[in-house]
N, C-alpha and C positions, 0 to 999 in steps of 0.2 A: 382639735379644738373642742373643748367641752362646754364652753359658755354659749348662751343663746345667740343665734345669728341676728335677730332683731333685738336692739337694745334701747333703752331710754337714754337720750342726750341730756344728762343732768336733770335739772328741774324745768327745762324748756318746754316740756310737753311734746317735743318731737321725738319720733322713733326712727332710728337709723340702722342700717345693716353694719355688720362687723367690718366688712370691707367697703370702702368708698372709691368710686372711680375718680381719680385725680385728673383734672383737665389741663395741667401744665403742658404736656407734650401733644395734646389734641390739636392745638392751633399751629404746631410746628415750631419747636425751639431747638434747632440743630446744635447750637453752640453748647447748650446744657445737656441735651439728650442723645446727641451724636448721630441723629438721622433726621431728614426732612419728613414730615407727615403730610401726604397729599390730602386735599380736602375730603375726598370720599372716604379715605381710610379713617379720618377723624369722626366723620358722620356715622359711619358703619360701626365704629367702636362704641359709640353712645347707644346706637340702636341695639347692639349686642348686649350691652349692659342692661337696657330696659327689658330685655328678654331673658335676664338671668336672676339669680338671687340678690344681686346688688341693687339696693334701693336708696342709694345715696350718691350724689354727684357733686364734686367740688370744683370750682373754677375761679377765675378772677378777671377783674376788668382789664388788667394790664397784660395778661398772658397773650403774647404775640400780637400786641396792639389791638386786642379785642376779638382776634380770630378764633380763640377758643370758645368764647361765648357765642359767636356767630354760628359756628359749627354745631354747638349744642342746641342752639336755637333752631336750626335747620333740621336736626334730627328729631327734635320735639314736634316741629310742624309735621314732619312725615309720619310721626307716630300718633298724630291727632291730639297732641298736648301732653302736658306733664301728668303722668299717672298719679292718682290720689295717694298711692302708698310710696311715692318716691320723693325724697327731700332733695332740693337743689340749693346749693350754697354758693355765693360768690363773695368777691372782696372789693372794697373800694381801693383805688390806686390814685397816687398823685399824677399830675401832668407836668413833667419836668421836675422843677422844684416847688411847684404849687401844690401844697397839701392843706389848703384852706377849707373852711366850712363850705364855701361855694363850690370848691372842686369836689368835695364829698358828695354834695347833691347832684352835681352833673355826672359824676361817676355812676351813681345809682340809677339816674335816668338813662344813661347809656346802656347799662346792664340790662334794664327792663326792656329796652327796645331790641337789643341784640337777642336776648332769650325769648322774647315774645311773652313775657309774664308782667302782669299788672302788679302782682304782689311778690316779693322776694322773701321767702321764709327765714333765711339766715344770711346776714351780711357781716363779713369781717372787716376790721381795719387792718390793712395789709402792710407788714414790715415798717411799722412806724419808727423802729429803732434807728433808721437811717436819716431821721429828720429831728427837728428841735423839739424836745419834749415840752418845754414851756409854751411854745407856739401851738402845738397840736392839742394841748390840754387846756388852753385858755378858753374863757367864755366865747361862744361863737366860733370856736375852732373845730378842727376835724372830729375830735371825740364828742364834744357837745352836739355837733350837728348830727352825728349818727345816733346819738341818744334821742334827739328830737324827731328824727325819722322813725324811730321805733315808737315813740309816744303818738306820732301822727298816724301810725298804722301803714306807712308807706313800706316799711320792712317789718318782718316779724321779730326775730330775735338778732342780737348783735354779738359779734365775736372779736377776739384779739388774735391775730395770726402773725407769728414772727419767729425769729431764731435766736438772736443774741440774748442770753437769759438775763444779764444784768439790766439792760435797757427795757426788755419786755416786763420785767418785775415792776418798774415804775408805773407802767400803764395798768398792770393788774391791781396795783394798790389803789387805783382810783375807785374800784368797787362798782363799776357801772356795766360791766360785760356779762353776757350769759354763757359764753362759750370761750374756751381757750384751745388754740391750735398751735402746736409746737412742731418744728420740723428739724430733723438731723440731730436733735438733742435727747432723744430717748430711743436708743437702739441697742443691738447686741454689743456695740462698742462704746457708746457715749451715754452717760446717765445725768448730765449736767442739767436737764430740765426737771429733775426730781423736786426741788423746792417749789418750782412754778406750779407743777401739777398738784402738789399738796395744798398750796394756797388756793388754787382754783377749786378744789374739792371742798376746802373750808368754806368758801363763798357759795357753795352749792352749784357751781358752774358745770357744765359738760366738758369733757376733754376729748380732743381729737389729735391723732398722732400721724405726722406725715414724714415722708422721706426716709423710711425705715431701712432702706438699702444704702443710705449715706451717699446718695448721688451715683451709685453704681458698684462701689467696691464690694458690697455685700450681696450683690445680685448674681455673681458668677462663681461657680465651684472651681473653675479653672481660669486663672488669670484674671483679666479685666482691668478696669481703671485702678490707678494707684493714688487717686485723690479721694478725700473724704469731705463732703459738704462743699464741693466745688473748689477745694484747695489741696495743695500736696499733703498727703498723709505722712505724719511723723514716723520714724522707724518703729516705735513702740506699737503703733497701730497696724502697720504692715505685718509685723511679726505676729500679733494677736490674730489678725485675719487668716494668716497661714495655718496657725494652730487650730483655729476654729473650723476651718475647712477639713482638717484631718479628723477632728472630733466627729463632725457631721457625717463624713464618709463612713467612719467606724460604726455609726448607729444607722446606717442605711438611708441617709437623707442628704440634703445639700444645704449650703449656707444661706441660700436665698429663702428656702422654706423656713429654716430656723429664724432668719431675720423678720419674716412676716409673723410667724407664730409668736415670737417673743412679745410683740405688741398685742396681738389678738388675745393672749392668755392673761394679760394684765387686767384685772377687774376694774381698774380705774379709767381705762380707755374705752370710750363708747364706740369709736370707729377708727380704722386705720386706713389712711388715704394712700392709695397706690396709683401713681401716674401710669397710664396706659394709652397707647396710640394705634394698636392693631386689634381687630375684632377677636382674633384667637387668643389674645392676652387675657381676655375676660374669663374664659373657661379655665385656662391655666392657673390664673390667680385664685379662682374659687377652689380648684383642686388643691393647690398648695395650702390654702387656708384650712381646708377640711381634712387633709390626710393626717393619719395618726403619726405622732412622733413620740418616741420613748421618753417618759419623765426623767430617767436617769441621765439623759443627755444634758439637761439644764444646769445642774450644779457644775458639771465639767466645763461648760462654756462660760459660766459665771466666773470660775477661777482664772480664766484667761483675760478678764476685763482689763484694758489698759489703765494705768494710773490716772486719777482724776485731774491732776495738774496739767496733763496733756491738753484737756479741753478748756480748762480755766485760762491757760496760757494763750490759747488760740483765740479765744474771745476777747 
């Protein structure tokens, strides 16, 4: 990795590290991540991150019904508070089908209490594509309320975090967000978030990239899941993964390192969010981010990219 480790997050004024600790598995989500995370493991992982070059933590109100935030809050309490050079981002989530303006305010208050923070520097609207756009974007709705919370100073900057590109594009076109977070759509295998990223940059937004391992299929050099983005991977994707693994091995590396560095080397991406739930994963991820990878490998991997229609059909 040749880019600086600390990078500006668009025009927000926030500075973030190239790698961000993703809080999804911290609160224990075994259905998605394949293992239970004991509370002390989650807390210890956050403490290890605070003692590392990682200066950015991402979580959400709804991760494990708030348990991710509670464990981060406990770690911050043990550490004596959030360090001045660490940015902590969270997300507002609905309660059942309720994604109203009132619910957004309640979500922010819940997050402040769990994290032990009076001020939240960055708060995303989380996965709005699963709800009615007209309702969420109406006056007094979820988007409007998040904008008002920024104006009131309750939160610093506001972001848009989601996956399905066609639906997220509608929210991006509102022109009110400071940051775009994409997941599973800008990886070694899937480039469907390209137009979203370009539009975000045109608006002067910061860009964050999450789930660069595609839910696990790009995390293992030998075997591993046969799903991508939590869905069965089509044959074209499975074939591309096997070929990419062979290319990585030929260059003396592995597909997980390549998947991470694919995002890190993209000058448009301010930070790459990596879910971690064991303290030792912090050092392993920093090592994977900073190890030298031959430049000649990238064109060979690019040539193996599955056809775009695979992802457009899936969404």
